[in-house]
C-alpha positions in Angstrom: 0.0 0.0 0.0 1.5 3.3 -1.1 1.4 6.5 1.0 -1.5 8.1 -0.9 -3.7 5.0 -0.6 -2.9 4.8 3.1 -3.8 8.4 3.6 -7.0 8.0 1.7 -8.0 4.9 3.7 -7.5 6.6 7.1 -9.2 9.8 5.8 -12.2 7.6 4.8 -12.4 6.2 8.3 -12.2 9.6 9.9 -14.8 11.1 7.5 -17.1 8.1 8.1 -17.0 8.3 11.9 -17.3 12.1 11.9 -20.3 12.1 9.5 -22.0 9.3 11.4 -21.7 10.9 14.8 -22.6 14.3 13.4 -26.2 13.1 13.3 -26.2 13.3 17.1 -26.8 17.1 16.7 -30.3 16.1 15.4 -30.9 13.9 18.4 -29.7 16.6 20.7 -32.0 19.2 19.0 -34.9 16.8 19.3 -34.3 16.0 23.0 -33.9 19.6 24.0 -37.0 20.6 22.1 -39.1 17.9 23.8 -37.7 18.8 27.2 -38.5 22.5 26.7 -42.1 21.6 25.8 -42.4 19.3 28.8 -40.8 21.7 31.2 -42.7 24.9 30.2 -45.9 23.7 28.7 -46.7 20.5 30.6 -44.8 21.5 33.8 -43.3 18.0 33.9 -39.5 18.4 33.6 -37.3 15.3 33.3 -34.7 14.9 36.1 -32.0 13.3 34.1 -32.2 15.2 30.9 -29.3 17.5 31.7 -26.9 14.5 32.0 -28.3 13.1 28.8 -27.8 16.3 26.9 -24.2 16.5 28.2 -23.6 13.0 27.0 -24.9 13.6 23.5 -23.0 16.8 23.1 -19.8 15.3 24.6 -20.0 12.3 22.3 -20.6 14.6 19.3 -17.6 16.8 20.2 -15.2 13.9 20.9 -16.1 11.6 18.0 -15.8 14.4 15.4 -12.2 15.2 16.4 -10.7 12.9 13.9 -12.9 14.1 11.1 -12.0 17.8 11.9 -8.3 16.9 11.8 -8.7 15.0 8.5 -10.4 18.1 7.0 -7.7 20.4 8.5 -10.4 22.2 10.4 -8.8 22.7 13.8 -7.9 26.2 14.8 -4.4 27.1 13.8 -2.3 30.2 14.9 -1.0 30.6 11.4 0.5 34.1 11.5 3.9 32.5 10.8 2.7 29.3 9.2 1.1 31.0 6.2 4.4 32.6 5.2 6.3 29.3 5.0 6.8 27.1 1.9 5.2 23.6 2.0 8.4 22.0 3.2 8.6 24.6 6.0 5.0 24.0 7.0 5.5 20.2 7.0 8.7 20.6 9.2 6.8 22.8 11.7 3.8 20.4 11.7 6.1 17.4 12.2 7.9 18.9 15.1 4.6 19.9 16.8 3.1 16.5 16.2 5.9 14.7 17.9 6.4 17.3 20.6 2.7 17.9 21.7 0.2 15.8 19.7 1.5 12.3 20.2 2.2 12.6 24.0 -1.1 14.4 24.6 -3.3 11.9 22.7 -1.4 8.9 24.1 -2.1 10.4 27.6 -5.8 10.9 26.7 -6.1 7.3 25.5 -4.3 5.8 28.5 -6.1 7.9 31.1 -9.4 7.6 29.3 -9.1 3.8 29.2 -8.6 3.6 33.0 -11.4 6.1 33.5 -13.8 4.1 31.4 -12.7 0.7 32.9 -13.3 1.9 36.4 -16.7 3.3 35.5 -17.7 -0.1 34.0 -16.5 -2.0 37.1 -18.5 0.0 39.5 -21.5 0.5 37.3 -21.2 4.3 37.7 -24.2 6.5 37.5 -24.2 10.3 37.3 -24.5 12.2 40.6 -25.1 15.6 39.0 -28.9 15.2 38.9 -31.5 13.1 40.6 -32.0 9.7 39.0 -28.7 10.1 37.3 -28.3 7.8 34.2 -25.4 5.4 33.8 -22.2 7.1 32.5 -19.9 4.1 31.8 -20.9 3.8 28.2 -20.3 7.6 27.7 -16.9 7.4 29.3 -15.9 4.7 26.8 -16.1 7.4 24.2 -13.0 9.0 25.6 -10.4 6.3 24.7 -12.3 5.5 21.5 -12.2 9.1 20.3 -8.6 9.3 21.3 -7.7 6.3 19.2 -9.5 7.7 16.1 -7.7 11.1 16.5 -4.3 9.2 17.0 -5.0 7.2 13.8 -5.7 10.4 11.9 -2.6 12.1 13.5 -0.4 9.3 12.2 -1.9 9.9 8.7 -1.0 13.6 9.1 2.6 12.7 10.0 2.8 10.6 6.9 1.4 13.5 5.0 4.1 15.7 6.4 6.8 13.2 5.4 5.4 13.0 1.8 5.5 16.8 1.6 9.1 16.9 2.8 10.0 14.5 0.0 8.0 16.0 -2.8 7.8 19.7 -1.8 4.0 19.6 -2.2 1.2 18.6 0.1 -0.7 15.4 -0.9 -4.4 16.1 -1.6 -6.9 15.6 1.1 -10.0 13.4 0.6 -12.5 16.2 0.3 -10.2 18.1 -2.1 -10.0 15.1 -4.4 -13.7 14.6 -4.3 -14.5 18.2 -5.2 -12.0 18.3 -8.0 -13.3 15.0 -9.4 -16.8 16.4 -9.5 -15.6 19.5 -11.4 -13.6 17.4 -13.8 -16.5 15.1 -14.4 -18.9 17.9 -15.1 -16.6 19.6 -17.5 -15.9 16.3 -19.3 -19.6 15.7 -19.9 -20.4 19.2 -21.0 -21.0 19.7 -24.8 -20.2 23.4 -24.6 -16.6 23.1 -23.3 -13.8 22.2 -25.6 -10.6 20.4 -24.6 -8.5 23.5 -24.3 -11.0 25.3 -22.2 -11.4 22.3 -20.0 -7.7 22.0 -19.5 -7.4 25.7 -18.6 -10.3 25.4 -16.2 -8.8 22.4 -14.4 -5.5 24.2 -14.1 -7.3 27.1 -12.4 -9.1 24.7 -10.1 -5.8 23.0 -9.1 -4.2 26.4 -8.5 -7.1 27.5 -6.3 -7.0 24.2 -4.4 -3.2 24.5 -3.9 -3.5 28.1 -2.5 -6.4 27.1 -0.2 -4.7 24.1 1.2 -1.4 25.8 1.9 -2.9 29.2 2.7 -0.3 31.0 0.7 -1.0 34.6 1.2 2.2 36.3 0.1 4.0 35.2 -3.0 7.6 34.2 -2.5 8.9 36.7 -5.1 6.9 39.6 -3.5 8.2 38.6 -0.1 11.8 38.7 -1.3 11.4 42.1 -2.9 10.2 43.5 0.4 13.3 42.1 2.2 15.9 44.9 2.5 
């Protein structure tokens, strides 16, 4: 299995898990709406609903972490990063992954596993509200989410290594899908000749490259400003 196939496989796992658990927002919206109706219209609030809402939102937040990482959607302080070339970006990312990401996520998985295992052993229930629901299944989400984020993090490390070797970032799954759709639509159009199609695809790839690497200042312009 080559690097690009490995990256695509892991990206697919992260995308699938993120999109599946994203539906929890619908469940959360439904539960909150029903509870508001019961509480303020029927005057019959549910004692354990606060815990249940926290579990739904916590699961949504945790299980979408790998998806967000795969889509490069996490917040980045890029006031320096955007001025670097792809190899510089990959070097910085690689250092930060080994320095902070791997130790932090390994700690999350290790501590989360003990946390969940203890909760299962004692049959833990929430003590936040009356009639607290069981929480051991919810705490199991912690090591599971950590494992998914770690898997995607390893893919990001491979992506950095590929960039260091080639000087360009390998495409992400969503980028490939969007470009494939555009190429398919142009290929089926009766009103676009081959030369126009090629020029359009070159423009799409250029926009994609600029978006993925967030290249704000051109290298030649930056050099001309250097005294």
